[in-house]
C-alpha positions in Angstrom: 134.3 96.6 66.7 134.1 99.5 69.2 131.1 99.0 71.5 128.8 101.9 72.5 126.8 101.8 75.7 123.6 103.8 75.9 121.8 102.0 78.6 122.9 103.7 81.7 119.4 103.5 83.4 119.9 99.7 83.4 123.3 99.9 85.1 126.5 101.9 85.0 130.2 100.9 85.0 131.9 101.2 88.4 133.9 104.4 88.6 137.6 103.8 88.9 137.9 105.8 92.1 135.0 103.8 93.6 136.9 100.6 92.7 140.0 102.0 94.4 138.0 102.6 97.6 136.6 99.1 97.5 139.8 97.2 96.8 141.2 96.9 100.3 137.9 95.4 101.5 138.1 92.3 99.2 141.0 90.8 101.1 143.0 93.1 103.4 140.1 94.4 105.5 138.0 91.2 105.3 136.5 91.0 108.8 132.8 90.5 109.6 131.7 94.0 110.6 129.5 92.5 113.3 132.5 91.0 115.1 133.9 92.9 118.1 137.5 92.0 117.5 139.9 94.3 115.5 139.3 92.6 112.2 135.6 93.3 112.5 136.0 96.8 113.8 138.2 97.7 110.9 135.5 96.6 108.5 132.9 98.5 110.6 134.8 101.7 110.2 134.4 101.4 106.4 130.7 101.0 106.8 130.4 103.9 109.2 132.2 106.1 106.8 129.9 105.1 103.9 126.8 105.7 106.1 128.1 109.2 107.0 128.8 110.0 103.3 125.3 109.0 102.3 123.7 110.9 105.2 125.6 114.1 104.1 124.3 113.7 100.6 120.7 113.1 101.7 120.9 115.7 104.5 119.8 113.3 107.2 121.3 111.5 110.2 123.6 108.5 109.7 121.4 106.4 111.9 118.5 106.9 109.4 120.3 104.9 106.7 119.6 101.2 106.3 121.8 99.2 104.0 120.1 96.7 101.7 120.9 94.6 98.6 119.5 97.3 96.3 116.5 99.4 95.5 114.2 96.5 94.9 114.7 95.3 98.5 114.6 98.9 99.8 111.3 99.5 98.0 109.8 96.3 99.4 111.1 97.1 102.9 109.6 100.6 102.7 106.2 99.7 101.4 105.6 96.4 103.2 107.6 97.2 106.2 105.6 100.4 107.1 102.2 98.6 106.6 103.4 95.6 108.6 104.4 97.9 111.4 101.1 99.8 111.4 98.9 96.7 111.3 100.9 95.1 114.1 100.0 98.2 116.2 96.3 97.5 115.6 95.5 99.2 112.3 92.9 97.1 110.4 93.6 95.8 106.9 90.2 96.9 105.4 90.6 100.4 106.9 94.1 101.0 105.5 94.5 102.9 102.2 97.8 103.3 100.2 98.6 105.2 97.0 101.1 104.9 94.2 101.3 105.8 90.6 100.6 103.9 87.4 104.2 104.4 86.2 106.2 103.0 89.1 108.9 100.4 88.7 107.6 96.8 89.4 109.6 96.9 92.7 106.9 99.2 93.9 103.9 98.1 91.9 104.2 94.4 92.9 104.4 95.1 96.7 101.2 97.2 96.3 99.6 94.4 94.3 100.5 92.0 97.2 98.9 94.4 99.7 95.7 94.7 97.6 95.4 90.9 97.5 95.6 90.9 101.3 92.7 93.3 101.5 94.3 96.7 101.7 92.7 99.5 99.7 95.1 100.6 96.9 94.8 103.6 94.5 96.9 104.3 91.5 97.4 107.9 90.4 97.4 108.6 86.6 100.0 110.6 84.8 99.8 113.5 82.3 100.8 113.1 78.7 104.5 113.9 79.5 104.6 111.1 82.1 104.5 113.4 85.1 102.0 112.5 87.9 98.7 114.4 87.9 99.1 116.2 91.2 95.4 117.1 91.4 94.4 113.5 90.9 96.8 112.5 93.7 95.2 115.1 96.1 91.7 113.7 95.2 92.7 110.2 96.0 94.0 110.9 99.5 91.4 109.9 102.1 91.3 110.0 105.9 92.5 106.4 105.9 95.5 106.9 103.6 98.7 105.9 105.4 101.3 105.7 102.6 102.0 107.5 99.4 104.8 106.1 97.2 105.8 108.0 94.1 109.1 107.6 92.2 111.4 110.6 91.8 112.4 109.9 88.2 110.7 107.5 85.8 113.2 104.9 84.6 111.8 104.6 81.1 111.2 108.1 79.9 113.1 110.1 82.5 110.2 112.3 83.7 110.9 114.1 87.0 108.0 114.0 89.5 107.1 117.0 91.7 108.5 115.3 94.7 108.7 118.4 96.9 105.1 119.3 96.2 104.0 115.8 97.0 106.1 115.7 100.2 104.6 119.0 101.3 101.0 117.7 100.7 101.7 114.6 102.8 103.3 116.6 105.6 100.4 119.0 105.8 97.9 116.2 106.0 99.9 114.5 108.7 100.1 117.8 110.7 96.4 118.4 110.2 95.5 115.0 111.5 97.6 115.5 114.6 96.0 118.8 115.3 92.5 117.4 115.0 93.4 114.4 117.2 94.7 116.7 119.9 91.4 118.6 119.9 89.4 115.3 120.1 91.7 113.9 122.7 90.7 116.6 125.2 87.4 114.8 125.4 89.0 111.6 126.6 89.9 109.8 123.3 92.9 107.6 123.7 93.4 106.4 120.1 96.2 107.9 118.0 95.8 109.9 114.8 96.0 108.0 111.5 99.6 108.5 110.3 100.6 109.2 106.7 104.0 108.8 105.2 105.7 109.6 101.9 108.1 107.2 100.2 110.0 107.8 96.9 112.1 105.5 94.8 115.0 107.7 93.9 117.0 105.1 92.0 117.1 107.1 88.8 117.4 110.5 90.5 120.6 110.4 92.5 122.9 110.9 89.5 121.2 114.1 88.5 119.4 115.7 91.4 120.4 116.8 94.9 118.1 114.5 96.9 117.7 116.5 100.1 115.1 114.5 102.2 114.5 117.4 104.6 113.9 120.0 101.9 111.5 117.7 100.1 109.6 116.4 103.2 110.5 112.7 102.4 109.9 110.0 105.0 111.4 107.1 103.1 113.8 107.0 100.1 115.2 104.0 98.2 118.2 103.8 95.9 120.8 101.4 94.4 124.6 101.6 94.0 124.8 100.3 90.4 122.9 103.2 88.9 125.4 105.8 90.2 128.7 104.2 89.0 128.9 102.1 92.1 128.7 98.3 92.6 125.8 96.0 92.0 124.0 94.1 94.8 124.0 97.0 97.3 121.6 99.9 98.1 120.0 101.7 100.9 116.7 102.9 102.4 116.5 106.2 104.2 114.0 106.0 107.0 113.2 109.2 108.8 113.5 108.7 112.6 110.2 107.8 114.0 108.6 106.3 110.9 107.3 102.8 111.9 109.0 100.0 110.1 109.2 96.2 110.6 111.8 94.0 109.1 110.9 91.6 106.3 113.7 89.2 107.2 115.0 88.1 110.6 118.3 86.7 111.8 121.4 88.6 112.5 120.0 91.8 114.0 122.0 94.1 111.8 120.8 97.6 110.9 118.9 98.1 114.1 117.0 94.9 113.4 115.5 96.5 110.2 117.6 94.4 107.8 119.3 91.2 109.1 122.2 89.7 107.1 126.0 89.8 107.1 127.2 93.1 105.9 128.3 93.4 102.3 131.2 95.6 103.5 132.9 95.9 100.1 129.7 96.9 98.4 128.7 99.3 101.1 132.1 101.0 101.0 131.6 101.3 97.2 128.1 102.7 97.6 129.4 105.4 100.0 132.3 106.2 97.6 129.9 106.5 94.7 127.5 108.8 96.6 130.4 111.0 97.7 131.1 111.7 94.0 127.6 113.2 93.6 128.3 116.7 94.9 126.4 119.5 93.3 129.4 120.7 91.3 130.0 117.3 89.8 126.3 116.8 89.1 126.0 120.2 87.3 129.1 119.4 85.2 127.8 116.0 84.2 124.3 117.2 83.6 125.5 119.9 81.2 127.8 117.5 79.3 125.2 114.8 79.0 122.5 117.3 78.1 124.6 118.4 75.2 125.0 114.8 74.0 121.3 114.1 74.3 120.5 117.2 72.2 122.8 116.0 69.5 121.1 112.6 69.6 117.6 114.0 69.5 118.4 116.5 66.7 120.3 113.8 64.7 117.4 111.3 64.9 114.7 113.8 64.1 116.8 115.1 61.1 117.7 111.7 59.7 114.8 109.4 60.6 111.2 110.3 59.6 108.0 109.1 61.4 109.7 109.3 64.8 108.1 110.3 68.1 110.2 111.7 70.9 108.4 110.6 74.1 110.6 112.2 76.7 109.7 115.7 77.9 113.1 117.4 77.4 112.1 120.3 79.7 111.1 118.0 82.6 113.4 115.0 82.6 116.8 113.9 83.6 119.5 114.8 81.0 120.3 111.2 80.2 116.9 110.0 78.9 115.8 110.0 75.3 112.9 107.7 74.6 111.7 107.3 71.0 109.1 105.5 69.0 110.2 104.6 65.4 106.9 103.9 63.7 107.1 100.7 61.6 110.3 99.4 63.3 109.6 97.0 66.1 111.5 97.8 69.3 112.9 94.4 70.0 114.2 94.1 66.5 115.8 97.5 66.7 117.5 96.5 70.0 118.9 93.3 68.5 120.1 95.0 65.3 121.8 97.7 67.2 123.4 95.2 69.5 124.8 93.4 66.4 126.4 96.8 65.6 127.9 97.0 69.1 125.3 99.5 70.4 123.5 98.8 73.7 120.1 100.3 74.2 116.9 99.2 75.9 113.2 98.8 75.2 112.3 100.0 78.7 113.0 99.0 82.2 115.9 96.6 82.2 114.1 94.3 84.8 111.3 93.8 82.3 113.2 94.0 79.0 112.7 90.3 78.3 109.0 90.9 78.1 107.1 91.7 74.9 104.2 93.3 76.7 103.5 96.9 76.0 105.2 99.3 78.4 102.8 100.1 81.3 104.5 103.5 81.4 103.7 104.4 77.8 100.2 103.1 78.1 99.6 105.2 81.2 100.8 108.3 79.1 98.1 107.6 76.6 100.5 106.2 73.9 98.9 103.7 71.6 99.8 100.1 72.4 101.0 99.5 68.8 103.2 102.6 68.9 104.7 101.5 72.2 106.0 98.3 70.5 108.1 100.6 68.2 109.9 102.2 71.2 113.5 102.4 72.2 115.1 104.0 75.3 118.5 105.6 75.1 120.1 106.6 78.4 123.4 108.4 78.2 126.3 108.5 80.7 129.3 110.6 81.6 131.7 108.5 79.5 129.8 108.8 76.2 131.2 111.0 73.4 130.0 113.1 70.5 131.6 110.6 68.0 129.6 107.8 69.6 126.4 109.8 69.1 127.2 110.4 65.5 127.9 106.7 64.9 124.6 105.8 66.6 122.5 108.1 64.5 124.1 106.9 61.3 123.7 103.2 62.0 120.2 103.7 63.5 118.9 105.4 60.4 120.0 102.5 58.2 118.6 99.9 60.6 115.2 101.7 60.9 115.0 102.1 57.1 115.7 98.4 56.6 113.2 97.2 59.2 110.5 99.4 57.8 111.1 98.0 54.3 110.6 94.5 55.8 107.3 95.6 57.5 104.4 95.0 55.1 102.1 97.2 57.2 104.4 100.3 57.3 103.7 102.8 54.6 
């Protein structure tokens, strides 16, 4: 049986050229990059090259890149590291306010929950029906005590693209306004500093499809993983704009300017750099166009062949890979398992939570009925998928949905 993989938001296969770049670092260039001898320095060169490649893609300085084990660690470091740094400088817990959205990945939501338990003030911004953040509600939630706004660039479940540049511009203007007001007040002898405010985005699902220029989009912190961009698992990075306060969450080896201790995953970092280097605009445009064509065929095929189907992804404001459906009367977990038996891999939502039978917090935030959310499946396409695969998926899916609905006494 030929297998068909339509779960690229969960992970991607490592690109062959990325594997080639990594190969020497498994055994030939094996030194510890923190060592000063030639073996270590040879490994360090690979890390420096990867850092440079990532900096070029993000339009930042190489020294602003911090290597981590992946986006989850990067998100935690960004959110908790900034707050830890600010409070260590005297900012009081009860007077510190942070903002995120209702549709973030748990790697952001849970650090915010932890902050709330510790007494920090936390606000969650709602989204519109298409899953895009309500920018007016975001503006309304910012107070004079807000120090951090964290909004994902692309939603992992439905693929909605957030207005990152607009959010970044809002945060930047507020920061500049606070600094101007502080300078006026400081003339009277005040010595305290203005309340800072920073913008973090989890760009894990964005890098494959969007040119993530941190300067153009006024971003202070940005997280991402290697395995979402045809790179290796277990490696990622955090962009931190120079000057943004940050404290390490783990101590030990003093790597990454003391922001992230631990022996360098040299092979993974080299692979991460090689994967990012393949994300030039020309390649992105080519892949976006190809994947968009496949998604259109999938959407048209499903709508034509399977009645009582709801397409939850906003086709005009989403990454080209996402196609999120609710098949009324056919339970999502059952659909997933039946498709897997046919050699087709899909997801019921974020891969990190796919073992849970809870209704998707993303769909609930969009106003989708809890029962309808249980009928949902996420298809995420990649650059290696084909038209024949899409035809096969539509054909088999139609039969599976029909069968499950026949077994559902409530449907119909």
